[in-house]
N, CA and C atoms as an extended XYZ file, in Angstrom:
360
Properties=species:S:1:pos:R:3:atomname:S:1:resname:S:1:resid:I:1 pbc="F F F"
N       -34.605       38.694        3.803 N   MET     1
C       -34.778       39.466        5.204 CA  MET     1
C       -34.244       38.697        6.160 C   MET     1
N       -33.440       39.288        6.837 N   GLY     2
C       -32.714       38.562        8.014 CA  GLY     2
C       -33.640       38.436        9.230 C   GLY     2
N       -33.125       37.732       10.111 N   GLU     3
C       -33.950       37.552       11.352 CA  GLU     3
C       -34.241       38.873       12.161 C   GLU     3
N       -33.239       39.848       11.930 N   TYR     4
C       -33.431       41.121       12.826 CA  TYR     4
C       -33.543       42.300       11.711 C   TYR     4
N       -34.018       41.980       10.605 N   GLY     5
C       -34.095       42.950        9.535 CA  GLY     5
C       -33.213       42.725        8.238 C   GLY     5
N       -33.278       43.717        7.456 N   PRO     6
C       -32.451       43.593        6.140 CA  PRO     6
C       -30.910       43.161        6.437 C   PRO     6
N       -30.500       42.216        5.634 N   GLU     7
C       -28.979       41.955        5.664 CA  GLU     7
C       -28.302       41.779        4.394 C   GLU     7
N       -26.919       42.061        4.309 N   LEU     8
C       -26.418       41.670        3.155 CA  LEU     8
C       -25.813       40.346        2.992 C   LEU     8
N       -26.233       39.646        1.949 N   ILE     9
C       -25.922       38.176        1.902 CA  ILE     9
C       -24.898       37.976        0.736 C   ILE     9
N       -23.968       37.396        0.879 N   ASN    10
C       -22.990       37.003       -0.270 CA  ASN    10
C       -23.510       35.600       -0.628 C   ASN    10
N       -23.894       35.360       -2.010 N   GLY    11
C       -24.347       34.081       -2.235 CA  GLY    11
C       -25.529       34.244       -3.283 C   GLY    11
N       -26.458       33.310       -3.408 N   PRO    12
C       -27.487       33.281       -4.444 CA  PRO    12
C       -28.481       34.262       -4.028 C   PRO    12
N       -29.036       34.939       -5.033 N   ALA    13
C       -29.945       35.957       -4.873 CA  ALA    13
C       -31.272       35.530       -4.170 C   ALA    13
N       -31.628       34.311       -4.498 N   ARG    14
C       -33.138       33.800       -3.938 CA  ARG    14
C       -32.903       33.334       -2.472 C   ARG    14
N       -33.427       33.912       -1.570 N   VAL    15
C       -33.320       33.567       -0.251 CA  VAL    15
C       -34.540       33.096        0.245 C   VAL    15
N       -34.719       31.875        0.851 N   THR    16
C       -36.104       31.373        1.197 CA  THR    16
C       -36.409       31.768        2.537 C   THR    16
N       -37.641       31.753        2.773 N   SER    17
C       -38.133       32.167        4.054 CA  SER    17
C       -38.124       30.882        5.171 C   SER    17
N       -38.530       31.083        6.306 N   ARG    18
C       -38.475       29.950        7.272 CA  ARG    18
C       -39.447       28.888        6.678 C   ARG    18
N       -40.511       29.327        6.284 N   ARG    19
C       -41.666       28.442        5.959 CA  ARG    19
C       -41.150       27.556        4.738 C   ARG    19
N       -40.477       28.242        3.822 N   GLN    20
C       -40.005       27.446        2.635 CA  GLN    20
C       -38.978       26.396        3.148 C   GLN    20
N       -37.975       26.976        4.160 N   THR    21
C       -36.947       26.014        4.520 CA  THR    21
C       -37.585       25.040        5.352 C   THR    21
N       -38.361       25.064        6.123 N   ALA    22
C       -39.161       24.061        6.800 CA  ALA    22
C       -39.792       23.135        5.864 C   ALA    22
N       -40.451       23.544        4.795 N   ALA    23
C       -41.137       22.686        3.813 CA  ALA    23
C       -40.046       21.839        3.061 C   ALA    23
N       -38.883       22.390        2.764 N   LEU    24
C       -37.751       21.731        1.977 CA  LEU    24
C       -37.163       20.717        3.105 C   LEU    24
N       -37.117       21.050        4.321 N   ALA    25
C       -36.529       20.049        5.270 CA  ALA    25
C       -37.461       18.747        5.430 C   ALA    25
N       -38.709       19.176        5.519 N   SER    26
C       -39.554       18.005        5.576 CA  SER    26
C       -39.619       17.046        4.375 C   SER    26
N       -39.570       17.694        3.174 N   MET    27
C       -39.508       16.884        2.025 CA  MET    27
C       -38.223       16.161        1.879 C   MET    27
N       -37.164       16.768        2.447 N   ALA    28
C       -35.968       15.836        2.486 CA  ALA    28
C       -35.843       14.766        3.327 C   ALA    28
N       -36.662       14.979        4.580 N   ALA    29
C       -36.826       13.842        5.510 CA  ALA    29
C       -37.491       12.827        4.866 C   ALA    29
N       -38.569       13.198        4.389 N   ALA    30
C       -39.641       12.179        3.588 CA  ALA    30
C       -38.733       11.300        2.634 C   ALA    30
N       -37.953       12.081        1.888 N   ALA    31
C       -37.225       11.278        0.862 CA  ALA    31
C       -36.192       10.383        1.445 C   ALA    31
N       -35.545       10.824        2.374 N   LEU    32
C       -34.640        9.836        3.030 CA  LEU    32
C       -35.295        8.767        3.609 C   LEU    32
N       -36.350        8.887        4.339 N   SER    33
C       -37.105        7.840        4.963 CA  SER    33
C       -37.606        6.813        4.044 C   SER    33
N       -37.977        7.255        2.848 N   VAL    34
C       -38.308        6.362        1.600 CA  VAL    34
C       -37.200        5.554        1.176 C   VAL    34
N       -36.111        6.463        1.232 N   GLY    35
C       -34.892        5.692        0.677 CA  GLY    35
C       -34.321        4.628        1.544 C   GLY    35
N       -34.694        4.629        2.733 N   THR    36
C       -34.214        3.394        3.834 CA  THR    36
C       -35.097        2.215        3.427 C   THR    36
N       -36.318        2.299        2.815 N   LEU    37
C       -37.083        1.155        2.580 CA  LEU    37
C       -36.494        0.254        1.244 C   LEU    37
N       -35.894        1.078        0.537 N   SER    38
C       -35.537        0.388       -0.620 CA  SER    38
C       -33.910        0.193       -0.637 C   SER    38
N       -33.121        0.041        0.565 N   THR    39
C       -31.842       -0.326        0.614 CA  THR    39
C       -31.638       -1.792        0.032 C   THR    39
N       -32.549       -2.511        0.195 N   ALA    40
C       -32.263       -3.901       -0.259 CA  ALA    40
C       -31.988       -4.018       -1.667 C   ALA    40
N       -32.886       -3.251       -2.307 N   SER    41
C       -32.725       -3.184       -4.027 CA  SER    41
C       -31.608       -2.434       -4.306 C   SER    41
N       -31.264       -1.389       -3.450 N   ALA    42
C       -30.109       -0.606       -3.937 CA  ALA    42
C       -28.867       -1.162       -3.785 C   ALA    42
N       -28.826       -2.151       -2.955 N   GLN    43
C       -27.531       -2.971       -2.807 CA  GLN    43
C       -27.199       -3.796       -4.028 C   GLN    43
N       -28.200       -4.244       -4.753 N   HIS    44
C       -28.102       -5.114       -5.888 CA  HIS    44
C       -28.035       -4.266       -7.129 C   HIS    44
N       -28.441       -2.902       -7.118 N   ALA    45
C       -28.215       -2.211       -8.389 CA  ALA    45
C       -27.046       -1.553       -8.524 C   ALA    45
N       -26.358       -1.864       -9.661 N   PRO    46
C       -25.018       -1.140       -9.982 CA  PRO    46
C       -25.012        0.382      -10.141 C   PRO    46
N       -24.020        0.983       -9.551 N   LEU    47
C       -23.958        2.631       -9.660 CA  LEU    47
C       -23.637        2.985      -11.161 C   LEU    47
N       -23.038        2.123      -11.771 N   HIS    48
C       -22.697        2.636      -13.266 CA  HIS    48
C       -22.929        1.407      -14.114 C   HIS    48
N       -23.185        1.780      -15.364 N   PRO    49
C       -23.675        0.481      -16.155 CA  PRO    49
C       -22.559       -0.438      -16.299 C   PRO    49
N       -21.356       -0.193      -16.253 N   TYR    50
C       -20.191       -1.072      -16.379 CA  TYR    50
C       -19.608       -1.560      -15.036 C   TYR    50
N       -20.246       -1.226      -14.007 N   SER    51
C       -19.809       -1.556      -12.694 CA  SER    51
C       -20.488       -2.964      -12.270 C   SER    51
N       -19.903       -3.545      -11.320 N   LEU    52
C       -20.413       -4.898      -10.857 CA  LEU    52
C       -20.777       -4.589       -9.363 C   LEU    52
N       -21.675       -5.461       -8.802 N   PRO    53
C       -22.062       -5.398       -7.407 CA  PRO    53
C       -20.780       -5.771       -6.614 C   PRO    53
N       -20.709       -5.534       -5.546 N   ALA    54
C       -19.625       -5.721       -4.515 CA  ALA    54
C       -19.321       -7.178       -4.452 C   ALA    54
N       -20.279       -7.998       -4.456 N   ALA    55
C       -20.108       -9.468       -4.359 CA  ALA    55
C       -19.540      -10.060       -5.461 C   ALA    55
N       -19.659       -9.481       -6.595 N   GLU    56
C       -19.132       -9.923       -8.020 CA  GLU    56
C       -17.742       -9.872       -8.035 C   GLU    56
N       -17.075       -8.834       -7.429 N   TYR    57
C       -15.585       -8.432       -7.534 CA  TYR    57
C       -14.817       -9.580       -6.626 C   TYR    57
N       -13.803      -10.080       -7.226 N   SER    58
C       -13.080      -11.065       -6.687 CA  SER    58
C       -11.534      -10.594       -6.709 C   SER    58
N       -10.958      -10.863       -5.685 N   ARG    59
C        -9.306      -10.366       -5.676 CA  ARG    59
C        -8.662      -11.458       -6.504 C   ARG    59
N        -7.574      -10.980       -7.300 N   PRO    60
C        -6.759      -11.858       -8.185 CA  PRO    60
C        -5.839      -12.661       -7.171 C   PRO    60
N        -5.697      -13.875       -7.470 N   THR    61
C        -4.704      -14.828       -6.702 CA  THR    61
C        -3.428      -14.192       -7.056 C   THR    61
N        -2.735      -14.151       -5.927 N   ILE    62
C        -1.324      -13.743       -6.011 CA  ILE    62
C        -0.488      -14.890       -5.876 C   ILE    62
N         0.418      -15.270       -6.794 N   SER    63
C         1.340      -16.165       -6.589 CA  SER    63
C         2.816      -15.637       -6.394 C   SER    63
N         3.530      -16.010       -5.477 N   VAL    64
C         4.684      -15.431       -5.232 CA  VAL    64
C         5.727      -16.483       -5.646 C   VAL    64
N         6.686      -15.992       -6.549 N   ALA    65
C         7.636      -16.741       -6.994 CA  ALA    65
C         8.647      -16.870       -5.939 C   ALA    65
N         9.607      -17.750       -5.934 N   SER    66
C        10.613      -17.807       -4.948 CA  SER    66
C        11.597      -16.728       -5.023 C   SER    66
N        11.672      -15.930       -4.055 N   PRO    67
C        12.528      -14.657       -4.106 CA  PRO    67
C        14.029      -14.998       -3.873 C   PRO    67
N        14.723      -14.151       -4.428 N   ILE    68
C        16.173      -14.290       -4.243 CA  ILE    68
C        16.625      -14.185       -2.747 C   ILE    68
N        17.301      -15.238       -2.383 N   GLN    69
C        17.737      -15.197       -0.885 CA  GLN    69
C        19.039      -14.552       -0.630 C   GLN    69
N        19.000      -13.558        0.033 N   TYR    70
C        20.235      -12.907        0.474 CA  TYR    70
C        20.386      -13.153        1.993 C   TYR    70
N        21.465      -13.908        2.112 N   SER    71
C        21.875      -14.391        3.515 CA  SER    71
C        22.912      -13.489        4.085 C   SER    71
N        23.003      -13.313        5.412 N   ASP    72
C        23.878      -12.346        5.971 CA  ASP    72
C        25.299      -13.048        6.036 C   ASP    72
N        25.184      -14.340        6.185 N   ARG    73
C        26.524      -15.168        6.377 CA  ARG    73
C        26.464      -16.261        5.296 C   ARG    73
N        27.575      -16.513        4.695 N   SER    74
C        27.720      -17.457        3.716 CA  SER    74
C        28.580      -18.540        4.247 C   SER    74
N        28.391      -19.733        4.045 N   ALA    75
C        28.967      -20.925        4.427 CA  ALA    75
C        30.192      -21.269        3.442 C   ALA    75
N        31.304      -21.281        4.001 N   TYR    76
C        32.460      -21.775        3.066 CA  TYR    76
C        32.961      -23.043        3.506 C   TYR    76
N        33.443      -23.806        2.820 N   GLU    77
C        34.197      -25.015        3.156 CA  GLU    77
C        35.609      -24.803        2.670 C   GLU    77
N        36.486      -25.057        3.607 N   ILE    78
C        37.837      -24.609        3.250 CA  ILE    78
C        38.907      -25.799        3.388 C   ILE    78
N        39.536      -26.128        2.419 N   HIS    79
C        40.319      -27.262        2.450 CA  HIS    79
C        41.838      -26.478        2.109 C   HIS    79
N        42.777      -26.578        3.126 N   ILE    80
C        44.058      -26.041        2.967 CA  ILE    80
C        45.120      -27.143        3.169 C   ILE    80
N        45.746      -27.036        1.914 N   HIS    81
C        46.800      -28.108        1.873 CA  HIS    81
C        48.250      -27.134        1.760 C   HIS    81
N        48.852      -26.948        2.825 N   ALA    82
C        50.031      -25.933        2.979 CA  ALA    82
C        51.239      -26.795        2.571 C   ALA    82
N        52.220      -25.820        2.126 N   THR    83
C        53.561      -26.469        1.914 CA  THR    83
C        54.379      -26.223        3.177 C   THR    83
N        55.516      -26.872        3.252 N   PRO    84
C        56.112      -26.651        4.609 CA  PRO    84
C        56.838      -25.413        4.642 C   PRO    84
N        56.944      -24.537        3.774 N   THR    85
C        57.416      -23.294        3.870 CA  THR    85
C        56.485      -22.108        4.319 C   THR    85
N        55.148      -22.487        4.227 N   GLN    86
C        54.155      -21.605        4.560 CA  GLN    86
C        53.922      -21.495        5.969 C   GLN    86
N        53.678      -20.329        6.572 N   SER    87
C        53.292      -20.259        8.071 CA  SER    87
C        51.790      -20.348        8.206 C   SER    87
N        51.326      -20.652        9.400 N   PRO    88
C        49.805      -20.682        9.538 CA  PRO    88
C        49.276      -19.216        9.672 C   PRO    88
N        50.069      -18.331        9.982 N   GLN    89
C        49.463      -16.812        9.969 CA  GLN    89
C        49.358      -16.416        8.700 C   GLN    89
N        50.320      -16.721        7.667 N   ASP    90
C        50.140      -16.330        6.443 CA  ASP    90
C        48.882      -16.903        5.539 C   ASP    90
N        48.709      -18.155        6.028 N   ILE    91
C        47.549      -18.788        5.367 CA  ILE    91
C        46.293      -18.236        5.915 C   ILE    91
N        46.223      -17.982        7.189 N   ALA    92
C        44.979      -17.544        7.727 CA  ALA    92
C        44.789      -16.081        7.222 C   ALA    92
N        45.764      -15.249        6.972 N   ARG    93
C        45.550      -13.824        6.467 CA  ARG    93
C        45.073      -13.827        4.997 C   ARG    93
N        45.694      -14.946        4.153 N   MET    94
C        45.360      -15.129        2.829 CA  MET    94
C        43.841      -15.541        2.637 C   MET    94
N        43.330      -16.386        3.634 N   VAL    95
C        41.997      -17.084        3.711 CA  VAL    95
C        41.101      -15.954        4.115 C   VAL    95
N        41.490      -15.038        4.974 N   ALA    96
C        40.460      -13.883        5.558 CA  ALA    96
C        40.250      -12.961        4.439 C   ALA    96
N        41.525      -12.582        3.609 N   ASP    97
C        41.381      -11.586        2.614 CA  ASP    97
C        40.474      -12.129        1.396 C   ASP    97
N        40.637      -13.294        1.170 N   GLU    98
C        39.745      -13.910        0.035 CA  GLU    98
C        38.286      -14.127        0.505 C   GLU    98
N        37.909      -14.369        1.848 N   ILE    99
C        36.443      -14.269        2.240 CA  ILE    99
C        36.066      -12.873        2.233 C   ILE    99
N        37.001      -11.991        2.566 N   ASP   100
C        36.409      -10.589        2.678 CA  ASP   100
C        36.199      -10.161        1.316 C   ASP   100
N        36.880      -10.515        0.427 N   ARG   101
C        36.727      -10.098       -1.004 CA  ARG   101
C        35.439      -10.738       -1.547 C   ARG   101
N        35.120      -11.905       -1.347 N   ARG   102
C        34.099      -12.693       -1.851 CA  ARG   102
C        32.767      -11.904       -1.109 C   ARG   102
N        32.860      -11.695        0.073 N   GLU   103
C        31.723      -11.006        0.832 CA  GLU   103
C        31.365       -9.647        0.261 C   GLU   103
N        32.504       -8.872       -0.028 N   ARG   104
C        32.261       -7.542       -0.676 CA  ARG   104
C        31.568       -7.544       -1.968 C   ARG   104
N        32.006       -8.657       -2.722 N   GLN   105
C        31.442       -8.820       -4.278 CA  GLN   105
C        29.917       -9.263       -4.012 C   GLN   105
N        29.625      -10.038       -2.985 N   GLN   106
C        28.339      -10.481       -2.723 CA  GLN   106
C        27.450       -9.339       -2.446 C   GLN   106
N        27.941       -8.346       -1.423 N   ARG   107
C        27.193       -7.220       -1.055 CA  ARG   107
C        26.970       -6.397       -2.315 C   ARG   107
N        28.048       -6.157       -2.997 N   ALA   108
C        27.848       -5.300       -4.168 CA  ALA   108
C        26.917       -5.845       -5.141 C   ALA   108
N        26.860       -7.261       -5.282 N   ARG   109
C        25.768       -7.759       -6.207 CA  ARG   109
C        24.376       -7.545       -5.619 C   ARG   109
N        24.157       -7.696       -4.369 N   ALA   110
C        22.918       -7.449       -3.727 CA  ALA   110
C        22.546       -5.922       -3.818 C   ALA   110
N        23.435       -5.009       -3.759 N   ARG   111
C        23.009       -3.702       -4.039 CA  ARG   111
C        22.664       -3.298       -5.294 C   ARG   111
N        23.308       -4.173       -6.289 N   SER   112
C        22.887       -3.639       -7.583 CA  SER   112
C        21.595       -4.435       -8.223 C   SER   112
N        21.096       -5.306       -7.366 N   ALA   113
C        19.976       -6.093       -7.720 CA  ALA   113
C        18.629       -4.966       -7.771 C   ALA   113
N        17.840       -5.231       -8.772 N   PHE   114
C        16.670       -4.396       -8.611 CA  PHE   114
C        15.485       -4.976       -8.056 C   PHE   114
N        15.529       -5.350       -6.792 N   SER   115
C        14.200       -5.998       -6.068 CA  SER   115
C        14.120       -5.426       -4.630 C   SER   115
N        12.974       -5.809       -4.127 N   ASP   116
C        12.860       -5.153       -2.754 CA  ASP   116
C        13.392       -6.134       -1.667 C   ASP   116
N        13.846       -5.583       -0.732 N   ARG   117
C        14.441       -6.528        0.418 CA  ARG   117
C        14.102       -5.957        1.712 C   ARG   117
N        14.069       -6.764        2.656 N   GLU   118
C        13.598       -6.219        4.060 CA  GLU   118
C        14.609       -5.538        4.720 C   GLU   118
N        15.825       -5.570        4.300 N   ASP   119
C        16.985       -4.954        5.239 CA  ASP   119
C        16.951       -3.359        4.916 C   ASP   119
N        16.215       -2.706        4.167 N   TYR   120
C        16.233       -1.328        3.880 CA  TYR   120
C        14.989       -0.695        4.278 C   TYR   120
């Protein structure tokens, strides 16, 4: 029975009255107030037979191995022993080409490595 007469209700067939609802609410409030008294014992009781209390769980120690270092710039030590027939511009161009080739090779090696890097 609704508040203003009969109503169609979708749901369970058993509809409680206001008195029954009030009685259930008072029982629920009493159960909740009793539950607050035993919170100290509830903190120590496991929720599952195989579970541990929160204080028993410890985080595993993480050891970090030395990561592969990827530097943006490589240090090169260059010793040039030029012959009298070579020009300084030709030597500079050949050195720059070789450095570019090595840096491209190093970047390709870094891209093909299967590890996490901060640059992406």
